[in-house]
N, C-alpha and C positions, 0 to 999 in steps of 0.2 A: 303564143297567146299572152305571155307575160309582157312582151314589148308593147302590144296593143293596150294592155292594162295601164302601163306607165304613161303611154300617150294620152289615154283617157283621163288620167289624173292631171296631167299637164294642161290639158284643154279644159279642165273643170267639169268634165262629164260625170265624174264620180267623186263624192265627198267622203273623205276618210273620217272614221269615227273618232271622237275626242279621246277615247281611251287608247287608241292606236297612236295618235299624235303624242300623247303624254308619255306612253311607253317608249316611243322613238327618241324623244328629247331626253328622257331619263337614261336610256341606254347609252346614248352618245355622251351625256354628261358623266355617267359612271365610268365609261371607258377612258375618258380623257382626264379624269380627276386623279390626283395623286393618292387619294384614299382608296384602298383596295380591301375587300372583305377577306380574301385569302391571298396574301402577297406571294408573287412568283419568286421573289428574292429568297424567301424563307423555304417555301415548299416546292420550288422548281415547277415542273410541268403540272403538278396537281393544282397549283395556283391559277392555272388557266381555266379551271373548271367553272369558277364563278363567272368569268368573262364569257365563256361559251354558253353558260346558262342564260345570261342576259341576252345574248344574240339569238339564242334558241327561242326564247319567249317572243322576241321581236319578229322572228321569222314566222312563228305561228300566227301572230296578229296580222302580219302582212298577207299570209295565205288566207286568213279569214276575210280580209278586205277583198282579195282577189275573188274569192268564192261569192261574196255579196255582189260584186260587180257582175260576175257571170250570171248569177240568178236574176239580176236586174235586166240583163240583155235578153235572157230567155223569156222573162215575163212581158217585156215591152216589145 
């Protein structure tokens, strides 16, 4: 079902919420930026916690969009 969801996004059949777009752009920008809230160099594996948190938030938002898409299919 996820593949169908991504195809629907590509075809423009579902619009992503602005908050999800903002979170996606912020997540990518944070992960490629040299500034890190908890640096891995100093704290080792614990420093990956903030990165995992950012990706976790993004995953929750994408799952919300998927659920919105499924609800739209069921209603229409």
